[in-house]
N, C-alpha and C positions, 0 to 999 in steps of 0.2 A: 504494500500500500504506500503511495507516495506521501511524503511529509510536506506540510505547508508551514509557513512561518508562524501563523497564529498558534497552531498546535505545538510547535517547537517551544515557543516561549511560555505557553500555558504549562507545558510539562516541566519546564525549568522553574516554575514558580513566578514567572514574570507576568502576572495578570494584567497590569496596567498597560504594558507594552503589547501584550497579546490582543487586548481589546481594540487597539488602534489598527490592527491588521485584519484583512478580509479572511473569511473562512473559505477553505477549498472543500468542495463536496466530493464524495466518492461517486461511482457510477450508480450506487443504490440511493444516492441523495443524502446520505448521512455524513456529518462532519468527520474528518479524519481523527483517529485516535492513535496515539503513539507513545512509546516508552520515552523517558527523558532523552533528548538528543545528545549525541556525542560527536566529536570530530572523527572523521574517517582517516585513520592514521595511514592507510594504504594509498590514499589519494596523492597525486604528485604535489610537491610543494612548489611555491613560487618565491623568488627573491624580492624582499622589500628594498634592500640595498646590499651591495657586495664590496668587499675589500676596501673598507673605509678606515682611515687612521683615527684612533681615539686620542685623548689628550696625552696619555703616556703610551709607550710602545710595548706594553706588557699584554698578556692574554686577557681577552674579554672574559669576565667571570659571570656576569648576569645582566639582565636588562629589564626595563619596565616602560610602559607607555602612559603618557599624559594624553588621553584621547580628546580632551577638550581643547587644549592649546596646541595639539599636534606635535608633541615632542617625544623623543626617545631618551631615556636615561640609561647609561651603562656604568658598571663598576668594574674596576680592575685593581690588582695590587699595584702600589706605587713602584715606579721604576727606580733602580739603584742609581746613585750618583747625584741625586737632587739634594739641594740644601735650601730649606725653607727658612723664613724669618724666625729668629730665635734659636736656630740650630748652629752649633759651633763649626760644623764641617759637613760636607756631603755624606749621605748615609747610604750604605750598601743595600742592594735589593734583599739580601737574606735578612738583614736587620729590620727592614720595612715589613717583610713577611712575618717575622717573629713578633713584631709589635702590633700587627694588624692594621697597618697604614694603607689606606685605599685612595684611589683617584676616581672621582665621579665626573662623568662627561655628559653634558646636555647636547643632543643632536636634533636636527630637523628630520623629517621622515625620509629624506634622501640620504641621510647619514652624514651630513655636514655638521661639524662642531659649532655650537653656539656659545658654550660656556663650560666651566668646570668648577669643582670644589676638591679639597683634600680633607679626608676623614681620618683623623689620627687616633689609632688605638681602637678602631671599630671592629675589625674582624677580617674574614677571608673573602667577603663579597659573594658568598654562595648564591644569594637571592636578594632582590630588592622589590619594592612596590612603590607605585606613584599614586598620590591622591590629589587630583586637581582642585585648587582653591583659587577662584578668580583667574587672573592672568598668569598665575604661577602654579607651583605644586609643592606639596609636602612629600618628602621621601620617607619610606618605611624601610629600615635596615636593621641589621644586627649591630650590637655595640658592646662595650666593656670586654675587649678581647682578652682571652686567656690562652697562653701558649702551653697547654698541658702536654703536648707531644714534643716540646723542645724545638719545633721547626716552624709552626704556623700559629698565628693568632686567630682564635675562633670566638665568635660572639657568644656572650653569656646572657644577654638581655636584648630586648628590642628597643629601637629608637624611632622617633618621628621628628623631623625638622624641615624647615622650608629651604628650597633651593636658593642659594645666594652665590651668584657668580663670583669666582675668585676667592671665596672664603676658605679659611683653614679652621676646622672645628675639631674639638675633642669631645669625649663623652659628657664632660661636665660643663661644656659651653652653655651660656644662658639660653640659647635658642633650641637646645636639644632636650626633648622630653624622653625619659627612659621608662620602660614598661617591663614588668615581669609577670606575664600571664600564668606561667607554671613554675612555681618555686622549686628549686632543685634541678631544673633542666639546664643543659648546656648545649653547645653547638646550635644556638637558636638563630633562625633566619625567618623571613616572611615575604609574602607577596600579596597582591590585591586582585580580587575578581571585580573588574570595573562595572560589570553589568548587574550583578547581584549585590554589590557593595559589601563584599566580605573580605576578611583578612585570613589568609592561610599561613599557618606557622609550622615550620619543620623544627624539631628539637630532638635532643637525645636525653633519655632519662633511664637510669639503671642499665646503661649500655645499649639500649634499643632506640632506633630512630622511629619517631612517630610524627604524625601530622594532625593538627587540630584546626578546625574551621570555625571562625567567629563572625558575628555581625560586626562590621567595622565601626558603626556608631557605638555599639556596646563597648568595644575596646577603648575608644576614646573616652568613655565614661568610666573606665577602670572596672568594667563588668566582664568577667572572663568565663562565662558559661559556654562551652563549645557546642556548636550545632552537631558536629560529628568529630570523632577521633578514630584514626586508623593507624595500624602499624605500616611501616614501609615494607613492601614485599621484597623478596630476595631479588637482587640484581646480579647480572652476570659480569658487568663491566663497571667502570668508575661512574659514580653518581655525578651528574652535571647540572641539574636544575629541575624545577617543578613549576606548575601553574594550576590554578583551580578555575573551572568554568562550569557553572550549573551544578549538575549532580555528579560531576567527575573530577578526579585529581589526575593530572598528567605528569609523568616523570621522564627525564632525559638522562641517558647514560651513554658512555662510550669513551674513547680515547683518541689521541692524535695518531696519524699515520706513523707506523713504525714502532708503536709502543703498545703493550698489553694486548697483543693479538690483532691489532688494527692494521690492515694491509690495503694500500691503494689498489684500485680506485673504489672498492666497496666499503672498506672500513668496518667499524663495529658500533655505529651510532644507532641506538634504539629509542623509540618512544613507547611508553606503557600507559595505558588508561586504567584507572582504579575507580571503582564505584564507591562513593562516599558512604552510602547507607550500609554496605556490607563489608567493605574492605577488600572485595574480590577483584582480581585482575580480569578485565573484560576484553582487553586487546593488547597486543605487543607487536611492534612492527619495526623491521630494519628500515632505516632512512637512507635513501640513495640520492637525496638532494645535495647539490654543491660538491659532488665527488671530484670535480676538477680543481678544487681549491688546494693549494699547497699547504701542508701541515694538517689542516682540517680537524681541529679539536672542537667537539660540541660543547657549548657553554651557554647556559641560561635559557629561561623560558618566560613568556608573558602572554597576556591576552590583549589583543588590539581590537578596538572598535573603530574602523576607518571612517564610518559615516554614522554619526550619532542619530541621524534621522532614519536609519535603517539598521537597528541593532541586531537583526538576524544575520547580518553580514560579518559576524565576528571572526577573528582569526586566532589560531594557535601559533604563536611565533616562537622560534628557537634560533639560537645563535651559533656561529662557528668562528673560532679564531683561526687565522691563516697567516702565512708569511709572504713577504714580497718576492723572495726567491730562495733557492736552497742555500745561498751564501749570506743572505740578509735575514737575521732572526727577528727583526722588528715585526711586531704582530699587528695585523689588521683585523677588522671586525666585519662579519657578514650576518645578515638576519634573513631567514626564510620563514614562510608561514604556510599553514594548511587551513583551508576555509570551507571544506565540504563537510556538511553535517549529515549524519545518518540516524 
């Protein structure tokens, strides 16, 4: 039975949006009835932009969309050799990684840099979210980095702060609000479902990675009753990102060409779809988009709504880090998306 937009958004709990869309009737004259829609992970992906430089030349870690102001935000580890105001000397990349120092870049939808920030002591940049407010956006990130493995700084709390071009912020900067939805959790990161206005949080507790889904308005009011909680399913390759859309959680895994069993041109990038209500894996798919990219490490996921007047046209976006050439290790960022719903 074919799916129509009204049915899709009613199934996802978007009654107000569904009411604005026409009903498509079946041959019997009855309105379509469908299970909650999900992205077709087997559908070919399309590039939003390819091989764009970020503010630093390190690997893209994650991304988020401000769908109102049509911006993309990316996070990466700070490059070594930079000396910021108040620092006595340039700092190595290894020390930046250990401290959890991040570079945040604001881009337009063509991947051109518009601005940047430095986030000192925040974490590893595993995932971020964007919350549009007026002509700007608040970013949701990890913060209060802890280097419990002796190599990388990982966030132990969540943070919300407004984008401020050129700013250098620390976890205790006046404009940074820190939040602890789950006491005792570590490796905390988060993203935003921009259609349902929800915050998804990945965290580790008692050695197990879990995901919790919250109403974003509740989190801002310090109310932390999750809508759903699920364990992370077993992954074959390196975890690289996640996003929540409607009734489903999406996971990204894989590694760069030449590492951990990833061989060009196919690689080992996979997308997995998890049902929030049950925690069950409902789909897993090898991704063959962007196979011509050099290096090609999957990094980051986010939900894009390219046309706010047509919210049925949502996209599941995911990133790749690449290199300019085999001899130039400076990293570039590419973003692809899938937009077929089933």
